[in-house]
MARSE-914441 format. One record per residue: x, y, z of N, C-alpha, C, CB in turn; residue in three letters. Coordinates in steps of 0.1 Angstrom, whole numbers, plus 5000, padded with zeros to 4 digits. Glycine has a CB too. Example, Ala and Ser with C-alpha at 12.3 -4.5 7.8 and 13.67 -1.06 7.14 Angstrom:
BEGIN
513249435078512349555078513249675078511349555090ALA512849785071513749895071512950005079514149945057SER
This chain:
BEGIN
391034206417389734306415389034306426388734276404MET388234436432387534426446386134366444387434556453LEU386034296450384834216453383534336459385334086467ARG382034336452381134406461380434306463380334516456VAL380034316479379234196485377934266491380034116497ILE376434246485375534316491374934246504374634336482PRO374634306510374334306527373234266530374234436534VAL372434166537371234206541371334176556369934146533LEU370534276564370434236576369334226582371134286583ASP369134096591367734006593367234016604367733876591LEU366134086609365434106624364034086624365634256630LYS363833936629362333976632361833936619361934136637ALA362333836610361833816597361733906583360633796600GLY362234026589362634116577363834166575361934226577GLN364434236564365334306560365534426569365034336546ALA365934446571366334636584367434696576367234606606VAL367434826580368334926578369234956588367735016576HIS370534906587371034896595371835046598371734786594ALA372035106608372535256610373235236623371235386611VAL374535266621375835296633375935196646375435466641ARG375235056640375134936650374034996663376734896656GLY373435056660372035086672370934976667371135276672GLN371034856673370134776667368634756669370534676668ARG368534836683366834856689366234946679366634926705ASP366735006671366035126667366235066650366935296673SER366434966643366634926631365334936628367334796630TYR364934976618363434946610363634876597362635076606ALA362334846592362734756577363134846569361634666570PRO363734796559364734856549363934936537365734726541VAL363735016534363135056523364235056511362435196525ARG363835006501364934966489364335026472365134756490SER365335116465364635126451364634996446365235226441VAL365134876451365534736444364434646446366834676449LEU363234676459361834576458361234676462361634436468ALA360034606464358734686468358534666482357334636461GLY359434566492359334546505360534486511358134466506SER360234476527361734446532361934276532361934516549ALA361034196526361134076527362334016519360034036523GLU363533956526364533926525364633846511364933876537PRO364033786509363833716495363633776484362833636494LEU362933856484362533966476363934026470361634076485ALA364334086482365634186479366734076474366134276495LEU366933976476367833866474367833866457367233706483ALA366633856453366533806441366733916435365433726437ARG366634046441366734196429368234186433365834396435ALA368934156437370634156441370734036429371434096462PHE370333956426370933836416370533896405370433676418VAL369033926401368533966385369034086383366933966382ASP369234196392369134356389370934336389368134496403ARG371334346398373034336403373734246396373434306418LEU373234096393373934006390374833946402374634056381GLY374633966415375133926424375433766427374333986432ALA376633756433376833566433376833576449378733476424ARG377033656454377333616471376933736478378933576474GLU376633716492375833796499375833786514374633766495CYS376333866518376633906533375133916538377734066536TYR375333806550373733776560374133856571373233596565VAL373433926582373833916592372233896599374834036595ALA372533796607371133716614371433796623370833546617ASP370833936630370733986641369933936653370334076638LEU368933846653368233756658369433656667367333686645ASP369933606657371233496665371933546672372233426657ALA372433666666373433776669372933796687373233926658ILE371833846687371433886698371033786710370533946694ALA371033626703370533506713368933486714371033556729GLY367733576705366833566702366433466694366633656699VAL366933376690366133316675366933316668365133396668GLY366833276653367333286644366333256628368533216648ASP367433326619366533316604366933156595367233476593HIS367033066602367232946593366932926581366832856598GLY365732896582364932866568365332976557363232856570PRO364833106561365433196555366933196546365533256565VAL368033176555369333126549369333036538370133076558ILE368632916546368432846534368032846522367932786536ARG366832946520366232976509366933076500365033006512ALA367833186509369033276503369733176493370333336515LEU370233076498371332926494370932906479370832746504ALA369232876483368532806471368832916459366732786474SER368533006458368933106446370133106443368633256447LEU371233026443372533046441373233126444372833056433GLY372933186453374233296459375033206472373433466467LEU376533266472377433216482376933326495379233236476ASP376233266505375933326520377133346525375133236529VAL377433456529378433496541378033486553378833636542TRP377733396564376533436574377033486588375533316577LEU376833566590377133646606376033586612377133836608ASP376133506625375233466630375633456645374933356624ALA376333546647377033506663377833376663375833476675GLY378433356655379133206656380533256665379633116639THR380933156674381733166681382733016688380933256689ALA381832896682382532726685382732676672381332596694THR383432596677383332476660381532456660384432246662ALA381032366668379632386669378632466659379532446681ALA379132546662378332686655378732666642378932846661GLU380332676642380332696624379632566619382132706615VAL379232436624379032316616377232346613379532156625GLU376932446624375432446621375032586608374432466638GLN375832706609376032766596375832656585377432836596ALA376832606582377032496571375732436569377932386575ARG375232366580374232286576372832406571374032176590ASP373032526573371732606567372432646557371132736575VAL373432606549374032666536374732776534373232676529GLY375432776546376432926545377732866539376733016562ALA378132926529379632936521380432966525379832986512ALA380633086537381433136546380833166555382233226543ARG381433136567381133196581381833256588380833136588VAL381133406591382033486601381733486613382133616599ILE383033496619383433496635383033626635385033466641VAL382733686643382933836645383233856661381433916640GLY384333976661384733956676383734006684386034016680THR382634086684382034116694381134006700381434226692GLU381033876695380233766700381433646703378933726688THR382733666702384033576700384133576717385633656690LEU383933476721384433506740386233426743382733366754ARG386533346734387833266735388533246725387733156741ASP389433326725390633336706390933176708392733486706PRO391033146718391432976716390532906709391532896730GLY389132926707388332866697388832856686387332916694ASP389432976682389432976669390132876657389833096668LEU391432806664391932666656390632596654393032566666ALA389732536664388632456662388032496651387732466672GLY387732596651386532666638386732646627386332806636MET388232616622388732576609388932476605389432606607VAL388932376611389132236611387532176601389332176630ARG387932106599386732026587386031916599387731906571THR385031876595384031756605384631676595382031756607ARG385031516597385231426591384431396579385131346598GLU384331386570383731356556382931456551382931246557GLY383231596557382331666551383131836556380731616557SER383431876543384132026544383632086548384532106536PRO384132186562383232316569383432426558384032396586ALA382332566561382532686553383732726555381632796554PRO384132796551385632876552385232996564386132956533ALA386033026574386033116583386533246579386633056594CYS385833336584386233486580386133546594384933566567VAL387333596597387433696612386633806608389033756619LEU385833886612385433996616385934096629384233966617SER386534196623387434276633386234366637388934366627LEU385334366645384334486646384534576657382834436649ASP384734726651385134806658383934886658386334876655LEU384135006669383235116673384135236675382435076685ARG384235316666385435416662386835386663385435536670ASP387135296656388435226657388935146668389335326655GLY387735126679387935026688387834896688387435046693ARG388334796691387834656690387134616700388834576690LEU385534556697384234526700384734376707383034516686LEU384834296717384934166720384034116726385834146725GLY383534006725382633926736382933906749382533806734GLY384333896751385033886766386033996766385933736770SER386734046776387434116779388634076774387334136792PRO389233966772390333906767390533886753390333806773GLU389233896745389333926728389534056728388133876718VAL388834166740389034306738390334366740388234366746ALA391034306747392434366754393334276744392734326774ARG393034176734393934176724394134276712393634076719LEU393034356709393134456699393134346685394534556702GLY392634466676393034386661394034336659392934456650PRO395534416661396434376658396934216662397134466661ALA396634206676396934056686395533946677396334096711GLY394534006679393633896675394033866663392033916675LEU394233926654394233876638395733796637394034026624SER396733816643397533746644397633606649398233816648ALA396833596662396433456662395133406655396233416674MET394233446649393633386638394433376624392533466637ALA395533446621396233386610396833246615397433486606TRP397233256626397933136631397032986632398533176644GLU395733026636394832916634394632856623393932946637ALA395032946612394432906597393433016593393532746598GLY393133126598392233196591392833286580391433276599ILE392433316567393033376559392233496553393433276550ARG390933516556390233646551389533706568388733586537ALA389233816563389033916574388234036567390533966581PHE387334056581386534186576386734276584385134176575ILE386934416581387234536590386034586587388534636587VAL385234616600384034656600383634766609383434556601LEU383734906614383335006618382034986623383535106609ASP381334956632379834966631379435136633379034866645LEU380235216635379735366639379635386624380935486649ALA380335346617380135406601378835336595381435356589ARG378435226597377435146592376435236591377235016599VAL375935266574374535346574374935486575373335306587GLY375935536578376235656581376235756566377635636590SER377135686557376935786546378235876548375435876546GLY379235846557380235916561381835866552380335906577GLU381635746550383235686543383535586553384635806543GLY384235466547384635386551385935416565384835346539PRO386135366574387535386584388235286579387235366602ARG389435336577390535226573391735206580390935246562LEU391935296592393335266597393535136600393535346609GLU392835066610392734906611392834836603391834866617ALA392134816589392334756575393934816571390934816562ALA394534916570395434936564396534866571395635066563ARG396534846584397634796595397734656593397234816610ALA396134586589396034476590396834446576394634446592LEU396734486567397334456554398734466555396934546543ARG399734546562401034546564401134446573401634666569ARG400534426584400934326592400634166584400234356608ALA399634146576399634046570399534006558399133996573LEU400234066548400334106533399433986524402134106527PRO399633866530398833726518397633746526399433506518ALA396733826532395533806539394633866529395533876554ALA393533816531392233846521391333976531391033666517GLU391134096528390934216536389734256530392134336536VAL388734276537387334326531386934466541386034176533LEU386334516534385834686543384534666545385934856534ILE383734666557382734736560382034836568382434686560GLY381134926564380935016570381235156565381334996579GLY380235236564380135346554380635386538380535416560GLY380635266533380835276522379635376509381035146520VAL380135516506379035586500378735546488379135716499ARG379735526478379635526466380535446455379635636464ASP380535446438381435426433382835476434381035446427HIS382835586439384435696442384935616449384535866449THR384335586462384935486473385335366468383835456484ASP384635296462384435166459386235166448382535126449LEU386135266443387435266436388335286442387535336428ALA387935386451389535396464389935266471389235506480ALA388935186475389435046479389934986471388634976484LEU389634986461390334906452391734936446389534896442ALA392035046445393235126446394335076454392935236450SER393735076466394635046478394634886480394035116491GLU394234816470394534676474393534566478395334676484GLY392634636485391634556494390734466485390534666501PHE390434396491389934246482388334276483390434056493HIS387734346490386134356489385634426497385434246492GLY384234486496383134576504381734526503383034726498ALA381634546518380334506519379234646517380134426535LEU378634636513377434756506376034726513377134726486VAL375534766517373834826523373434916515373634906537ALA373335006523372535146524372935206506373335286540THR374035176502374235266487373535216476375835276480ALA373535096482372534996472370735016472372834826478LEU370435056485369035036485368635146481368335006498HIS369635266482369135386479369535416462369735496490ARG370035356457370335356441371435446437369135416433GLY372235456448373635536446374435476440374335576458ILE375035326446375735206439374735136431376335106449ILE375235106418374335066411374834946401373735176405THR376134926405376434826400377634756408376534856385SER377834616410378834546418380134556413378634416418LEU380434596401381634636397382534776402381334636384HIS383434766409383934856419384235006405385534756429ALA383735126412384035236405383535226389385635256405GLY382435136385382135116376380635156376382634996375ASN379935236372378335266377377535196365377835456378PRO378035166355377535126344377534946342378335196333ASN
């Protein structure tokens, strides 16, 4: 069954509307689910109105290196949500920091990953305390891999996914930033190639999911999950059950 995971993009203490990865122009989100862009209000709406059990959180300040939303993320986790946290994590120490603020899963995004050799260290557990499961996000723009270093970018989606699998990562997000908030539908070429190369992997799609029809199509192709923001805030997707608006 396709998991439909609500998304919160956090910037300067507010939830913002992500559009095509142009982060400097992101404005506070306007949502049919809540009367403000306050992250906790939106998260409570995800839980109370949609029955959400997990939430993908992009801490845009942390990704940009200008602060973080640690207290907000702890509060989100206290609602009972499994938080999938993208905070620019690129080292084993940063995985531990994510665990300490309550992340259930830690997103390792290629746009901030500098050394692919660090992947193996990120999936190890600290003695006496299990680390959160790591998820590799293949961050793309119009199908091209974004890397935190030239080495990462040169590997491309196929090469980096193979290294991540060898390191012990079993879940992957394919996120095309050019489709985020666009309403143009998800771009799936890289995700399909990933499923062919690693058929046992958990593969989720992000960027451009428009409606329940898109969700049903993703489910029919065997993808494991979809990250959704704009279509939820606009009231187009009204249920977290793939293909079913009721």
